[in-house]
Backbone bond lengths (Angstrom), bond angles and torsions (degrees), N, CA, C in turn:
res aa  C-N    CA-C-N  psi(-1)  N-CA   C-N-CA  omega(-1)  CA-C   N-CA-C  phi
1 M - - - 1.455 - - 1.521 109.54 -
2 T 1.296 116.20 134.47 1.456 123.17 -179.81 1.526 110.58 -79.74
3 D 1.330 116.38 142.99 1.463 121.73 175.93 1.527 108.30 -67.75
4 Q 1.320 116.61 112.47 1.465 122.05 -174.88 1.523 113.34 -60.98
5 S 1.332 117.39 -26.09 1.466 119.71 -177.79 1.527 112.00 -73.57
6 T 1.337 118.28 -14.20 1.462 121.37 -179.62 1.528 111.94 -95.46
7 L 1.317 117.32 -3.46 1.461 121.91 -177.22 1.522 111.67 -89.92
8 L 1.329 115.15 163.63 1.458 122.40 169.62 1.520 106.85 -105.68
9 Y 1.333 116.86 161.13 1.467 120.78 -173.81 1.522 110.79 -138.36
10 T 1.338 114.86 159.52 1.463 120.75 172.65 1.526 107.93 -113.30
11 A 1.311 116.16 162.13 1.467 121.17 176.41 1.526 110.78 -68.82
12 E 1.338 117.53 -12.75 1.475 122.06 178.07 1.523 111.06 -90.66
13 H 1.342 117.90 12.74 1.460 124.31 174.08 1.524 113.40 70.39
14 E 1.327 114.89 39.54 1.449 120.84 172.45 1.517 108.37 -111.89
15 W 1.322 115.43 148.77 1.455 119.67 174.20 1.524 108.82 -107.55
16 V 1.332 115.45 153.21 1.456 121.86 -178.17 1.531 108.18 -133.82
17 L 1.330 115.55 125.61 1.458 122.01 174.05 1.519 106.85 -109.59
18 V 1.326 116.57 117.32 1.461 121.48 -177.70 1.526 109.12 -95.89
19 D 1.345 115.15 126.77 1.458 122.16 175.97 1.525 106.60 -134.83
20 G 1.336 116.00 96.49 1.466 119.96 -175.20 1.514 109.65 67.20
21 D 1.347 116.25 -120.71 1.465 119.88 179.83 1.531 111.96 -104.92
22 I 1.335 115.98 20.22 1.465 121.39 178.07 1.531 109.46 -114.67
23 A 1.328 114.93 128.26 1.466 121.36 175.29 1.523 107.50 -108.69
24 T 1.325 116.77 115.32 1.454 121.41 172.86 1.514 107.16 -87.47
25 V 1.325 116.75 132.58 1.461 122.05 -172.40 1.517 110.10 -124.43
26 G 1.329 115.48 139.87 1.459 122.14 173.05 1.516 108.18 -149.41
27 I 1.316 116.13 179.50 1.464 118.34 174.22 1.524 108.09 -102.11
28 T 1.313 115.61 152.96 1.459 120.76 -176.77 1.528 111.25 -75.14
29 A 1.321 115.50 164.25 1.462 120.75 176.30 1.521 110.13 -60.84
30 Y 1.329 116.63 -35.03 1.471 121.37 177.20 1.527 109.82 -59.03
31 A 1.337 116.91 -48.22 1.465 121.25 179.78 1.527 111.18 -65.13
32 A 1.325 116.70 -42.81 1.464 120.52 -179.71 1.526 110.66 -62.17
33 D 1.333 115.72 -39.18 1.467 120.39 178.59 1.529 110.94 -65.93
34 K 1.325 116.28 -43.01 1.469 120.06 -180.00 1.534 111.78 -66.08
35 L 1.331 116.85 -35.01 1.461 120.76 178.91 1.534 112.06 -68.61
36 G 1.316 116.15 -37.00 1.459 120.13 -172.87 1.524 109.59 90.97
37 D 1.313 116.68 -160.92 1.463 121.37 -175.74 1.525 110.96 -67.45
38 V 1.335 116.01 114.25 1.465 121.65 -179.27 1.529 108.79 -76.05
39 V 1.340 115.68 129.72 1.466 121.16 -177.06 1.531 113.02 -118.71
40 F 1.345 117.72 -12.87 1.455 120.42 -178.08 1.522 109.23 -157.36
41 V 1.334 116.20 137.79 1.459 121.88 177.72 1.530 108.11 -130.25
42 D 1.330 115.98 126.89 1.460 122.53 176.92 1.522 107.56 -113.24
43 L 1.335 116.65 117.03 1.460 121.49 -176.35 1.527 110.96 -114.49
44 P 1.341 116.86 159.48 1.464 119.37 179.73 1.528 111.60 -69.59
45 T 1.306 115.81 166.01 1.458 122.07 179.60 1.522 110.36 -80.57
46 V 1.337 116.55 139.46 1.467 120.53 174.86 1.526 108.29 -58.54
47 G 1.320 115.77 134.04 1.457 121.44 -179.15 1.518 113.34 95.70
48 S 1.338 117.00 -12.15 1.468 118.98 179.67 1.525 110.36 -78.68
49 D 1.325 115.30 148.89 1.460 121.30 177.89 1.523 109.26 -86.48
50 V 1.338 115.79 140.15 1.460 121.14 178.01 1.531 108.96 -124.78
51 V 1.329 114.91 152.55 1.454 121.78 -178.78 1.526 108.50 -120.28
52 S 1.303 115.52 130.75 1.461 121.53 -179.83 1.523 111.06 -51.54
53 G 1.328 115.72 130.56 1.457 121.50 178.31 1.514 114.57 88.51
54 K 1.333 117.20 -8.21 1.468 121.06 -179.45 1.529 110.32 -98.11
55 V 1.319 116.08 150.55 1.467 122.17 -179.68 1.528 109.99 -67.50
56 V 1.332 116.23 131.70 1.472 121.40 178.18 1.531 113.01 -123.70
57 G 1.323 116.45 -5.52 1.455 119.24 -179.67 1.508 111.42 -173.97
58 E 1.330 114.79 179.02 1.463 120.90 178.83 1.519 110.14 -133.50
59 I 1.318 113.30 148.88 1.458 121.31 174.97 1.519 106.24 -125.40
60 E 1.324 115.64 115.46 1.462 120.75 -176.38 1.528 109.00 -105.34
61 S 1.325 114.70 134.68 1.466 119.92 178.63 1.516 109.14 -125.23
62 T 1.315 114.57 179.86 1.461 119.69 177.87 1.523 111.06 -67.88
63 K 1.346 117.26 -19.12 1.462 122.17 -178.89 1.520 113.81 -96.84
64 S 1.347 117.05 -39.98 1.462 119.70 -171.16 1.527 111.05 -163.45
65 V 1.323 115.04 -178.49 1.458 121.99 173.44 1.520 107.32 -116.39
66 G 1.318 116.36 127.32 1.450 121.55 177.90 1.516 109.93 -111.75
67 E 1.316 116.14 150.70 1.455 120.79 179.07 1.523 110.17 -97.08
68 L 1.326 115.07 144.43 1.455 122.18 174.42 1.520 107.37 -101.17
69 F 1.328 116.42 123.64 1.456 122.10 -178.89 1.524 109.49 -104.44
70 A 1.320 116.36 144.22 1.462 120.45 174.62 1.525 108.66 -73.90
71 P 1.328 118.18 127.28 1.463 119.90 177.91 1.528 113.25 -84.98
72 V 1.338 116.37 -12.40 1.467 122.05 -178.59 1.533 109.21 -139.99
73 D 1.328 116.10 159.04 1.463 121.49 168.71 1.526 107.30 -81.87
74 G 1.320 116.44 138.06 1.456 117.40 177.00 1.513 112.32 167.71
75 T 1.324 114.13 -159.93 1.458 122.23 -178.18 1.522 108.66 -121.84
76 V 1.323 116.07 134.18 1.457 120.87 179.43 1.531 108.98 -65.35
77 A 1.318 116.61 118.43 1.459 122.29 -178.48 1.524 111.55 -94.33
78 E 1.331 116.09 -29.75 1.469 120.31 -176.48 1.522 108.71 -163.06
79 I 1.324 115.50 147.48 1.461 119.88 170.71 1.520 107.39 -120.24
80 N 1.316 116.27 157.92 1.457 121.25 -179.63 1.533 109.47 -89.54
81 D 1.327 115.94 93.71 1.460 120.92 179.90 1.528 111.98 -60.77
82 A 1.335 116.99 -29.10 1.468 120.42 179.67 1.519 111.21 -61.73
83 V 1.346 117.48 -36.20 1.463 122.00 179.53 1.532 110.66 -72.47
84 V 1.326 116.48 -35.33 1.463 120.28 177.00 1.530 109.03 -63.20
85 D 1.342 116.30 -42.68 1.465 121.64 -179.60 1.529 112.78 -75.99
86 S 1.340 116.51 -33.49 1.476 122.33 -177.64 1.526 109.37 -133.73
87 P 1.353 117.22 76.60 1.467 120.49 -175.05 1.522 114.65 -58.79
88 E 1.325 117.43 -21.07 1.465 120.51 -179.75 1.525 112.66 -63.38
89 L 1.344 117.70 -15.78 1.470 120.81 175.65 1.524 111.44 -59.74
90 V 1.329 117.42 -28.78 1.469 121.24 178.52 1.527 109.62 -61.50
91 N 1.334 117.10 -36.23 1.460 121.28 178.42 1.527 112.30 -81.99
92 S 1.330 117.08 -44.06 1.463 120.44 -172.32 1.526 113.47 -77.38
93 D 1.334 118.20 -28.28 1.462 120.86 -177.67 1.530 110.57 -150.01
94 P 1.352 117.55 63.46 1.464 120.20 -173.95 1.527 114.24 -62.03
95 F 1.331 117.62 -27.29 1.460 120.71 -177.68 1.528 112.75 -99.65
96 G 1.322 116.47 8.01 1.464 120.62 -179.16 1.510 110.30 -133.66
97 A 1.335 116.40 -106.21 1.467 122.00 -176.97 1.523 112.66 -62.67
98 G 1.343 117.80 -15.36 1.461 121.41 -179.03 1.517 114.88 -90.02
99 W 1.348 117.44 13.77 1.481 118.64 176.13 1.529 108.35 -59.88
100 L 1.335 116.09 157.80 1.463 119.92 -172.64 1.522 114.86 -111.09
101 V 1.316 117.23 -51.27 1.456 119.76 -172.10 1.529 110.08 -149.24
102 K 1.334 115.66 150.49 1.468 121.79 173.39 1.520 107.55 -116.44
103 V 1.336 114.82 130.06 1.459 121.26 -176.63 1.531 109.22 -121.44
104 R 1.344 116.10 128.87 1.467 120.94 173.30 1.535 106.83 -83.50
105 F 1.331 116.29 124.95 1.470 120.77 -175.62 1.520 109.90 -128.51
106 S 1.344 116.00 161.53 1.466 119.81 176.98 1.523 111.65 -107.92
107 E 1.340 116.54 -25.13 1.462 119.77 -179.63 1.525 109.46 -141.92
108 L 1.319 115.24 133.02 1.460 120.50 -179.28 1.527 109.57 -90.32
109 P 1.332 118.01 122.84 1.463 119.93 177.64 1.533 110.30 -75.25
110 P 1.314 117.89 169.99 1.467 119.66 175.97 1.532 110.04 -62.85
111 L 1.317 115.78 129.40 1.465 121.76 177.49 1.520 108.34 -130.76
112 L 1.317 116.14 166.64 1.456 121.38 -178.89 1.528 110.49 -84.11
113 G 1.331 115.86 144.61 1.452 120.86 170.61 1.527 108.90 -84.28
114 Y 1.313 116.55 176.40 1.470 121.92 -177.28 1.533 111.63 -59.23
115 V 1.325 117.50 -46.19 1.465 121.54 -177.65 1.530 110.35 -64.04
116 E 1.328 116.49 -42.09 1.469 120.47 178.86 1.532 110.97 -64.64
117 Y 1.335 116.50 -40.99 1.459 119.27 -179.58 1.535 110.39 -68.45
118 A 1.312 116.70 -41.95 1.470 120.23 178.29 1.532 110.30 -59.42
119 A 1.325 117.50 -38.83 1.465 121.25 177.49 1.530 110.18 -66.12
120 L 1.333 117.55 -38.29 1.454 122.55 -179.99 1.533 111.73 -60.24
121 I 1.339 115.84 -40.82 1.475 119.50 -177.60 1.531 112.35 -93.19
122 G 1.333 115.37 2.48 1.461 119.26 177.15 1.511 113.44 74.25
123 D 1.326 115.74 30.40 1.467 120.77 -178.07 1.515 110.39 -94.66
């Protein structure tokens, strides 16, 4: 499990772990809890271009369907096949094995820090 205080966040309840020019993206525990039991995850194709703020996938739960937004402009470098095969990982380990996509980016847009995100969700 990744230390949540070292991550960046979006207002759409996604977390971003930056490692060089790769942004690993997942949804936060708050988002996973609000969605309920995740039963299906649709992720973008490796090699596809994504635009910050635009929908790149869907997360379907027993309660609703949520959209996955790209937090950065870039190219999809990797998707988490384990989550596609076992969507419940999004609920059981959202900050670890439940990561969703890795995007190669050239410029990082403004994102929220841990304290700002905690304030956003009232934590």
